[in-house]
C-alpha positions as CSV (number, residue, x, y, z in Angstrom):
1,X,3.6,10.3,64.5
2,X,0.3,11.1,62.8
3,X,-2.7,8.9,61.8
4,X,-4.0,8.8,58.2
5,X,-6.1,6.7,55.8
6,X,-4.7,5.7,52.4
7,X,-7.2,7.0,49.8
8,X,-5.3,6.5,46.6
9,X,-2.1,6.2,44.6
10,X,0.1,8.8,42.9
11,X,1.6,7.7,39.5
12,X,4.7,9.4,38.3
13,X,6.5,8.9,35.0
14,X,9.8,10.2,36.6
15,X,10.9,10.1,40.2
16,X,14.0,11.3,42.0
17,X,16.6,8.5,42.5
18,X,15.9,8.1,46.2
19,X,12.2,7.3,45.5
20,X,12.9,4.6,42.8
21,X,11.1,1.3,43.7
22,X,8.8,3.0,46.2
23,X,5.1,3.7,45.9
24,X,3.7,7.2,46.4
25,X,0.3,7.1,48.1
26,X,-2.3,9.8,48.8
27,X,-3.1,9.9,52.5
28,X,-6.0,11.7,54.3
29,X,-5.0,12.8,57.8
30,X,-7.3,11.6,60.5
31,X,-7.6,12.0,64.3
32,X,-7.8,9.3,67.0
33,X,-11.6,9.1,66.4
34,X,-11.0,8.5,62.7
35,X,-12.4,11.9,61.7
36,X,-10.7,13.6,58.8
37,X,-9.0,16.9,59.0
38,X,-6.9,19.0,56.6
39,X,-6.0,18.2,53.0
40,X,-4.7,14.9,51.7
41,X,-0.9,14.6,51.4
42,X,1.4,12.6,49.2
43,X,3.5,10.1,51.2
44,X,6.3,7.7,50.3
45,X,5.2,4.1,51.2
46,X,8.0,2.2,52.9
47,X,5.9,-0.7,54.2
48,X,3.6,-1.8,51.3
49,X,0.3,-0.4,52.6
50,X,-2.9,-0.5,50.5
51,X,-5.8,1.8,49.8
52,X,-8.3,1.9,52.6
53,X,-5.8,1.0,55.4
54,X,-5.3,3.2,58.5
55,X,-1.6,4.0,58.8
56,X,0.7,6.2,60.8
57,X,3.2,8.5,59.1
58,X,6.0,10.9,59.9
59,X,6.6,14.3,58.3
60,X,9.6,16.6,58.0
61,X,13.1,15.5,58.8
62,X,11.9,12.3,60.5
63,X,10.2,11.2,57.2
64,X,13.4,11.5,55.3
65,X,15.3,9.3,57.8
66,X,13.3,6.1,56.8
67,X,14.8,6.1,53.3
68,X,18.2,4.6,52.5
69,X,19.7,7.7,50.9
70,X,20.5,10.3,53.6
71,X,19.9,13.3,51.4
72,X,16.4,13.0,49.9
73,X,13.4,15.3,49.3
74,X,10.9,13.2,51.4
75,X,8.3,15.3,53.3
76,X,6.0,12.5,54.5
77,X,6.6,8.7,54.8
78,X,4.3,5.9,55.9
79,X,6.0,4.0,58.7
80,X,3.4,1.6,60.0
81,X,-0.1,0.0,59.6
82,X,-2.6,0.5,62.5
83,X,-4.3,-2.7,63.6
84,X,-6.4,-1.3,66.4
85,X,-7.1,1.9,68.2
86,X,-8.2,1.8,71.9
87,X,-9.1,5.0,73.7
88,X,-9.5,4.9,77.5
89,X,-12.4,7.0,78.7
90,X,-12.0,9.2,81.7
91,X,-14.4,8.5,84.6
């Protein structure tokens, strides 16, 4: 799983059938220290997340498994909202 921050919505006039009823959100990948890296990606929102929230998402084959239809073109899907991040420091 990967961390990201929802930074916007993607509006489409037409979607493939397997995406009907789901929001497409723009997500900026972040690391465990909440620093951004890479380019933003479009994700399928399966949990009703909102702009500004820290989320975790899956990519590749795992992302397509969260949708009802088995054969779908999903490359990235939001699967959870992060409430808190705790990092234990090494002594």
